[in-house]
Phi, psi and omega in degrees: 000131181261152176243131180238142176245124180239145172253118185236131175282106184289345183275337182279158180297318181291325177294317177298317181295320180295317179295318177299320180296314180295323177292325179294330177283357180058043175277153179278099182262136175237125176272123179266152178296149180293138180244125176276130182276328182231152173281154176288164181297326178296315180296321178295319180292324177293324175296319178300318180295316180297325184267007175075027180272005183246134175249139179252139180233148180285331182208169178293326178296319179296322179294315180298321178296319179295324181274353178077031181264000000 
């Protein structure tokens, strides 16, 4: 017996139809929890702050001096 994992968009008409078809075949369906593949931009920026990847400057002139501009 083989096990297959499918990702189906339940909101689309074709996704709903496919799920109904698979249920009509009386297959053993298991719904897995949704997995986020990427962090949001807010989460990535908060990670940058936590890991010290952000520099703070008092003014734009101070930033330009630090960057050698």
